[in-house]
C-alpha positions in Angstrom: 34.3 -12.5 22.0 36.1 -9.3 21.1 39.8 -8.8 20.2 42.0 -8.5 23.5 45.0 -6.2 23.0 48.5 -7.5 23.5 50.8 -6.1 26.0 52.7 -2.9 25.0 51.8 0.6 24.0 48.0 1.1 24.5 46.3 1.8 21.2 44.3 5.3 21.1 40.7 5.9 20.1 39.7 9.4 19.5 35.9 10.1 19.8 34.6 13.3 18.4 31.1 13.7 20.0 28.5 16.4 19.0 28.3 18.9 21.7 24.6 20.0 21.0 22.9 18.8 24.2 24.2 15.9 26.2 22.7 13.1 24.4 25.5 12.4 21.9 28.3 12.3 24.5 26.0 10.6 26.9 25.9 7.6 24.5 29.6 7.7 23.8 30.7 7.7 27.5 29.5 4.1 28.1 31.4 3.1 24.9 34.5 4.9 26.2 34.3 3.3 29.5 34.0 -0.2 27.9 37.2 0.6 25.7 39.0 2.0 28.6 38.2 -1.2 30.6 39.7 -3.3 27.8 43.0 -1.4 28.0 42.6 1.3 25.3 43.4 4.9 25.6 40.4 7.2 24.9 40.5 10.8 24.0 37.4 13.0 23.4 36.8 16.1 21.5 33.6 18.0 21.9 32.1 21.4 22.7 29.5 23.1 24.9 28.2 21.4 28.0 29.4 18.1 26.7 32.9 18.8 27.6 32.2 19.2 31.3 30.2 15.8 31.0 33.4 14.1 29.7 35.6 15.7 32.3 33.4 14.4 35.1 34.2 10.9 33.9 38.0 11.6 33.8 38.5 11.4 30.2 41.1 13.5 28.5 38.9 16.0 26.5 39.6 18.8 24.2 37.2 21.7 23.9 36.5 23.0 20.4 34.4 25.8 18.9 30.8 25.4 19.3 28.1 24.7 16.5 24.5 24.9 17.3 21.1 26.0 16.1 19.4 29.2 17.2 17.4 29.3 20.3 14.9 32.0 21.5 14.6 33.2 25.1 11.6 30.8 25.7 13.7 27.9 24.8 12.2 27.3 21.3 14.3 26.6 18.3 14.6 29.6 15.9 15.2 28.9 12.2 15.9 32.6 11.6 18.5 32.8 14.1 20.1 29.6 13.0 20.4 31.0 9.3 21.7 34.4 10.7 24.5 32.5 12.3 25.5 30.8 9.3 28.9 32.7 8.8 29.8 31.9 12.4 28.9 28.3 12.0 31.1 28.0 8.8 33.9 29.5 10.7 33.4 27.2 13.7 33.3 24.2 11.4 36.7 25.2 9.9 38.1 25.7 13.4 36.9 22.3 14.5 38.6 20.6 11.5 41.8 22.3 12.4 41.5 21.3 16.0 40.6 17.8 15.1 43.8 17.5 12.8 45.9 18.8 15.7 44.5 16.2 18.2 44.7 13.3 15.9 48.4 14.1 14.9 49.3 14.5 18.6 47.7 11.3 19.8 47.9 9.1 16.6 44.8 7.1 17.0 44.3 3.7 15.3 40.7 4.6 14.6 38.3 7.6 15.1 34.8 7.5 16.2 32.5 10.3 15.1 29.1 10.8 16.9 27.3 13.0 14.4 30.3 15.2 13.6 31.5 15.8 9.9 34.5 17.7 11.1 35.9 14.5 12.8 35.4 12.4 9.7 36.9 15.0 7.4 40.1 15.3 9.7 40.4 11.5 9.9 40.2 11.2 6.1 42.8 13.9 5.5 45.2 12.0 7.8 44.2 8.6 6.4 42.9 7.2 9.7 39.9 4.8 9.5 36.7 6.1 11.0 33.4 4.9 12.3 30.3 7.2 12.2 27.7 6.7 15.1 24.5 8.5 14.2 20.7 8.5 14.1 19.6 11.9 12.6 20.5 11.6 8.9 17.5 13.7 7.7 17.2 17.2 9.1 13.6 18.4 9.3 12.9 22.1 9.0 10.7 23.6 11.6 8.2 25.2 9.1 4.6 25.5 9.3 3.6 24.3 5.8 0.0 25.5 6.1 1.2 29.2 6.1 1.9 29.3 2.5 0.7 27.5 -0.7 3.5 25.3 -2.0 5.6 25.6 1.2 5.3 21.8 1.8 6.8 21.2 -1.5 9.6 23.5 -1.0 10.4 22.0 2.4 10.6 18.5 1.0 12.9 19.4 -1.7 15.3 21.5 0.6 15.3 18.6 3.2 16.2 16.0 0.4 18.9 18.3 -1.0 20.4 18.6 2.6 20.1 14.9 3.1 22.1 14.0 0.1 24.7 16.7 0.5 25.4 15.7 4.1 25.3 12.1 3.0 28.4 12.8 1.0 30.1 13.9 4.1 28.9 10.9 6.2 30.2 8.6 3.4 33.7 9.6 4.5 33.3 7.0 7.3 34.4 3.4 6.8 31.5 2.1 8.9 28.1 3.7 9.7 26.3 2.5 12.9 22.7 3.7 13.4 22.0 4.1 16.9 18.2 3.3 16.7 16.0 0.2 16.2 14.6 -1.1 12.9 10.9 -0.7 12.3 8.4 -0.9 14.0 10.5 0.3 17.0 12.4 3.0 15.4 12.6 6.1 17.9 13.5 8.7 15.1 11.6 7.2 12.3 11.4 10.4 10.3 15.1 11.1 10.8 16.6 7.7 10.0 16.3 8.2 6.3 19.6 6.8 4.8 20.9 7.8 1.3 21.0 4.8 -1.0 24.9 5.1 -1.3 25.4 4.7 2.4 23.2 1.6 3.0 25.9 -0.9 2.1 28.0 0.2 5.1 25.2 0.9 7.6 23.9 -1.3 10.4 21.3 -0.8 13.0 22.8 -1.4 16.5 20.0 -0.2 18.8 19.9 2.9 21.1 23.0 3.5 23.2 22.8 4.4 26.9 22.8 3.0 30.4 21.8 -0.7 30.0 19.3 -2.1 32.5 21.2 -4.0 35.2 20.1 -6.2 38.0 19.1 -3.4 40.3 15.5 -3.6 41.5 13.0 -0.7 41.8 13.1 -1.1 45.5 16.9 -0.9 45.7 17.1 2.1 43.3 14.6 3.9 45.2 16.5 3.3 48.4 19.7 4.7 46.9 17.9 7.7 45.8 16.0 8.2 49.1 12.6 7.9 47.5 9.7 6.8 49.4 6.4 5.7 48.1 5.1 4.8 44.6 4.4 5.3 41.7 7.6 7.2 40.9 7.7 9.7 38.1 11.1 10.6 36.8 11.4 14.0 35.1 14.8 13.9 33.0 15.6 17.4 31.5 18.0 17.6 28.6 19.0 20.0 25.7 20.8 23.2 25.4 21.1 25.5 28.6 18.3 27.9 27.3 16.0 24.9 26.6 16.7 23.2 30.0 15.8 26.5 31.8 12.6 27.0 29.9 11.6 23.3 30.4 12.2 23.6 34.2 10.1 26.7 34.5 7.3 24.8 32.6 7.6 21.3 34.3 8.5 22.1 37.8 5.0 23.3 38.7 3.6 20.2 37.3 6.0 18.2 39.2 4.9 19.8 42.4 1.3 19.4 41.4 1.4 15.6 40.8 3.4 15.1 44.2 0.2 16.4 45.8 -1.8 13.7 44.1 0.3 10.9 45.7 3.0 10.4 43.2 6.7 10.3 44.3 8.6 12.8 42.0 12.3 12.7 41.0 13.6 15.6 38.7 17.0 16.0 37.2 17.7 19.4 35.8 20.5 18.0 33.6 23.1 20.6 34.5 26.4 18.8 34.0 28.3 21.2 36.1 25.7 21.3 38.9 25.5 19.7 42.3 25.1 16.0 42.6 23.4 16.3 46.0 19.6 16.0 46.1 17.4 18.9 47.4 13.9 18.2 48.4 11.8 21.2 47.2 8.0 21.3 47.6 7.5 17.5 47.5 9.9 17.0 44.7 13.4 15.4 44.9 15.6 17.6 42.7 19.1 16.9 41.4 21.0 19.5 39.5 22.9 16.6 38.0 22.0 12.9 38.7 25.4 11.1 38.2 23.9 7.7 37.5 20.9 8.1 35.3 20.3 4.4 35.4 19.1 4.8 39.0 16.4 7.2 37.8 15.2 4.8 35.2 15.3 1.8 37.5 13.5 3.6 40.2 10.8 5.0 37.9 7.2 3.9 36.9 6.9 6.7 34.4 9.5 8.9 32.5 8.8 12.5 31.5 11.2 13.8 28.8 11.8 16.6 26.2 12.2 13.9 23.5 16.0 13.4 23.3 16.7 10.2 21.3 19.2 8.8 23.9 16.9 9.3 26.8 13.9 7.9 25.1 15.9 4.9 24.0 17.1 4.3 27.5 13.5 4.5 28.8 12.4 1.9 26.2 15.1 -0.5 27.5 13.9 0.0 31.1 10.2 -0.7 30.0 9.1 2.8 31.0 6.0 4.4 29.6 6.5 8.1 28.9 5.1 11.5 28.6 7.1 13.6 26.1 6.9 17.3 26.1 9.1 18.3 23.0 11.0 21.5 22.7 8.9 24.0 20.8 9.9 24.1 17.0 12.4 21.2 17.6 11.3 18.8 14.8 13.4 15.9 15.9 11.9 15.9 19.4 8.5 16.5 18.0 8.7 13.4 15.7 10.1 11.2 18.6 7.4 12.2 20.7 5.0 11.1 18.0 6.8 7.7 17.6 6.3 7.2 21.3 2.6 7.9 20.9 2.3 5.8 17.8 4.1 2.8 19.5 1.5 3.0 22.4 4.2 3.8 24.9 3.0 7.1 26.1 1.7 10.7 25.3 3.1 13.5 23.4 1.9 16.9 24.9 3.1 19.9 23.2 3.9 23.1 25.3 0.7 24.8 23.8 -1.4 22.0 25.2 0.5 21.7 28.5 -1.9 22.2 31.4 -1.9 20.5 34.8 -5.2 18.8 33.9 -3.8 17.5 30.6 -0.6 16.3 32.3 -2.3 14.6 35.3 -4.9 13.0 32.9 -2.1 11.5 30.9 -0.5 10.1 34.0 -3.8 8.5 35.2 -4.2 7.0 31.7 -0.7 5.6 31.5 -1.1 3.9 34.9 -4.6 2.6 34.1 -5.0 1.8 30.3 -2.2 -0.7 29.4 0.8 1.5 28.8 2.8 -0.1 31.5 2.3 -3.6 30.1 3.0 -2.3 26.5 6.2 -0.8 27.6 7.4 -3.9 29.4 6.6 -6.0 26.2 8.6 -3.7 24.0 11.6 -3.8 26.5 11.5 -7.6 26.2 11.7 -7.5 22.5 14.6 -5.2 22.3 16.8 -6.7 25.1 18.9 -8.6 22.6 20.3 -5.4 21.3 23.7 -4.5 22.7 24.7 -1.3 21.1 27.6 -0.6 23.3 29.0 -4.1 22.7 28.5 -3.9 18.9 30.2 -0.4 18.7 33.2 -1.6 20.7 33.3 -4.7 18.5 33.5 -2.7 15.3 36.2 -0.3 17.0 38.3 -3.3 17.9 38.3 -4.6 14.2 40.6 -1.5 13.4 42.8 -2.2 16.4 44.1 -5.7 15.6 47.8 -5.5 14.9 
């Protein structure tokens, strides 16, 4: 049982969540709700769409300068645009540190939680506040085609290793490192969870964070969502705004097509400031924003994802087989999709291979060839992981008077 606070002034926890996409703040919100329910005051700092996500949950949230990678109009990741924006990114990082210092000085937290944010850890160290790093992507993988030039593979490996060690020095500012993934053989981001040797003594696997499977039956979840018929295919879009738009343009025609094959289709566009009312469009139930993602997972038989680590982890907890369509040139999404395929939990279909015939064929195979049973077996093996509970437990260790 965790530490219960004594009566008096409520201790404050500041959570600095990465604002690239919604996965980081999406896994911190359940932690924040648990902490708030135990009587602590929680303050968020973030940027991008993640701020609106926090505000929807009624947490005090400070918006800071945005840091992100470059994205082309078609939603693919651009290494060139990312490098061109380096001066702006360095300025944004400096602004973030300054803003973090101001928030921490104002709210005087007992402990700071950083979800993949170096600026949060640096500010906490400057002020002498203990910090916890929650993270899964330690190794950044460059989106380079190593077949284009001789020796490029070696250069890529060297650069990735240098970046891993350099950032590792920054992550080492944390007192505790909690890895939001599973140990092998069920690691979701197996190529990204490469931990520098000097961090390992303070690191712990806690499992993926997200909405936990409750007692809600498929039937009840479908009733609450107004879905009739089965099997249900749940499309959960995520990523940056440009990525989500490009994905919707690619996936919505497929969603319409499979509804004509007898599937019941639910699609969330992942727009945190969008409407929470469903719209029935050409045989597909569409939400701009599905306020309770757990309903989608509970109702579904198959999950379709871009490959975000949080959403894939949630689907694994619910025992859902998957089709993953990774964002073009997004190395993390691509290797997560590969992990799903390697574990026998579904298919990776890259955008260049994405046709209706390929997609429909993958769905048929999933329903027929043992994927459903394997996904249920994996969920059973992972059910003892309670990432939210473990993170809260580690936070409370710093809140004892």
